[in-house]
C-alpha positions in Angstrom: -4.0 9.3 57.4 -2.9 9.8 61.0 -5.0 11.7 63.7 -2.9 14.9 63.6 -3.3 15.2 59.7 -7.1 14.5 59.9 -7.6 16.9 62.8 -5.6 19.6 61.1 -7.9 19.3 58.1 -10.9 19.6 60.2 -9.6 22.6 62.0 -8.7 24.2 58.7 -12.1 23.6 57.4 -13.6 25.2 60.4 -11.7 28.3 59.6 -14.1 28.8 56.6 -17.3 28.0 58.5 -19.8 30.6 59.7 -20.1 30.5 63.5 -19.8 32.9 66.6 -21.3 35.6 64.5 -18.6 35.8 62.0 -18.7 34.4 58.3 -15.2 32.9 58.7 -12.0 33.5 60.2 -9.8 33.1 63.3 -11.3 31.1 66.2 -10.5 29.3 69.5 -11.2 25.8 70.5 -11.1 24.5 74.1 -8.5 21.9 75.1 -11.3 19.4 76.0 -12.8 19.8 72.4 -9.5 19.4 70.8 -8.8 16.2 72.9 -12.2 14.9 71.8 -11.6 15.7 68.2 -8.3 13.7 68.2 -9.8 11.0 70.3 -7.4 11.5 73.1 -7.7 11.6 76.9 -4.6 13.7 77.1 -2.5 15.9 74.6 1.2 15.9 75.1 3.6 18.6 73.8 4.7 16.3 70.9 1.0 15.9 69.8 0.5 19.8 69.7 3.8 20.2 67.9 2.8 17.7 65.3 -0.6 19.2 65.0 0.9 22.6 64.6 3.2 21.5 61.8 0.3 19.8 60.0 -1.7 23.1 60.3 1.2 25.2 59.1 1.4 23.0 55.9 -2.2 23.9 55.3 -1.6 27.7 55.8 -2.7 28.0 59.4 -1.0 28.7 62.8 -1.9 27.0 66.0 -1.3 29.0 69.2 -1.3 27.1 72.5 -3.0 29.5 75.2 -2.8 26.8 78.0 -6.6 26.2 78.4 -7.5 26.8 74.8 -6.0 27.0 71.3 -6.3 29.6 68.6 -6.2 28.9 65.0 -5.1 31.8 62.6 -4.4 32.1 58.9 -0.6 32.3 58.4 -1.4 35.0 56.0 -2.5 37.2 58.8 1.2 37.8 59.7 2.3 38.9 56.2 1.8 42.6 56.7 3.0 43.0 60.2 5.7 45.6 61.0 9.2 44.3 60.7 12.0 44.9 63.0 15.3 45.8 61.5 18.8 45.9 63.0 18.7 49.6 63.8 15.6 49.0 66.0 17.2 46.2 67.7 20.4 48.1 68.3 18.4 51.0 69.9 16.9 48.5 72.4 20.3 47.4 73.8 
């Protein structure tokens, strides 16, 4: 199992853990902590892209916020409002 896959599984498990005053759910992780978790001194764009894909396969979304990363359930986005062609046309 490669580093990205192992890290993705760890991050997915953290989603269900109690910490930060919440029983489970979305969370953020510092870039330094993610580098340590992956055993790397630096994370490159392709490392983040691979990790993001691994998390998506597990049902989670990774958002890069420059100095930290956010992990959300992909299901969080299911009930978002949808833009239709009429709304897009009105914006032009």
